[in-house]
N, C-alpha and C positions, 0 to 999 in steps of 0.2 A: 092801607094805602095812605100815604101822607096827604095827598091832595083831596081825597074824598072822605077822610075819617072813617075808613072801613078796615075790617080785618078779613083778609082773603086767605084761608088755609089752603096751601098747595102741597102737593107731593111730587117728588121728582121720579121720573121713570128711569130705567137703565140707560136710555138714550139721552138723558139729561133734559127731557121735555117736562114742563110743569103742567100738572093737571089739578083741577079743584078737588080738594078732599072733602070739604063741607061747603054749604052755601055761605056766601059772605055775609057779615053782620056789621052794623054800625058800631063804632068804638065809643060813641057818645051816649050820655045818659038819655033816657026816653024823653025827659022834659025839654031837651034841646031840640027844637024843631026848625030853627033857622041855622043852616049850615054855613052861612056867610061868615067869613073870617075865621072859620074853624079849620084846624089841621091836625093830622095825626103826628105822632112822634116816635119815640122809642117803643119797642115791643120786645117782650121777653116771655119765655115759657119756664114754668117752675121746674126744678130739678127732677121732680117725680112725674113730669109730663101731664099733670092734672089741671093746671091753671095757666092762663095767659094774662099778662099784665101789659097795659098800654098807657101811653100818655096822650092826653088831648090838650091841644094848645089853642087858646083864644087870642086872636090877633085884633079884636075889635077895640074901640076906644075905651069902652066901659069895663071890658074884661069880666072876670068873675066866673068863667066857665072852664078854667084850667083844672084838669083833673087827672087822676090815675084810675083807670078802669080795670076791673077784675072779671075774668070770664072763665067759667068752668068748661072743660072739654068733656062733652057727652058723646055717646056713641054715634049720634046723627048730626052733631053740630056743636056750636058754642052757645052758652047761656050766660048772659050778663048777670052777675050776682052782686056787684058793688061798684060804686063810683065815689071817690074821695077827693075833695078839694086839695090841690097840690101845695097849698099854703104859700104860693108865690106865683109870679107871672111867667108864663111860657115855659112849662117844664120841659127842658131840653133833653136831659138824659137822666136815667135812673139806674140803679143797680140793686141787686138783692144779695145780701151777705148772710150766709148761713153760719150758725154757731157750730163749732166743731164738736161740741159736747153731744154725745150720742143720745142722751136723754132729753135734749132740748126740742121743744115743740114750736119754736118760733125762729124767725129770721128778721133781719133788719132791712128796711127799704130806705134807701137814700135817694132823694130827688134834687137834682140841680136845676134851679130856675134861672133861665137866661136873662129875663128882664127885671129881676128883683135880686137884691144882694143877700140871698140866703140859700142854705141847703136844708131842705126839710127832711126830718127823720120820722119813720113810722115803724111799727112792729107788725109782722105778718104771722098769723096763726097758720102753721103748716098743715094742720088737719083740715081746716075749712077753706084755706086760701084767702080768708078775709083780712083786710087791713084794719088795725086798731086805729081809730080816728084820734085818739089822744096821742099827741106827738110832741116833737120838739123841733127846734130850729137852731141852726148855726148861722150867725150873721157875719158877713164879710164886708170889707170896705169897697170891694170891687164886685161887679157882676160876674157871674160864673159863665 
């Protein structure tokens, strides 16, 4: 949920009614205890349905809590396994691009930051779901 920085896993019934699948969890790192000025953003599920990726946006003056969170889908709920700084302000959108090479064990994660003129690039280990924190950035003259 964008306004409360939570992930609410839902399932749709045949009558198109939504029902909770698992308990909701915070999308934020545990060390963030002040939810003021925090907002959720993009959410994606991995192609193998094992991991959920979310962006967390910090709208405060000092910033610094902008991140991408990784959650493993377990039988009874979601487990936070990693949070990585987005390398920019207000991660607005991200996408995961998988290599077409059948032997590849990685994918690229591209993060567009709304309030800084950069596109952050990361690598995802498809086995663990974890994001490699050594990354790159593409700088633009305009905000994305």
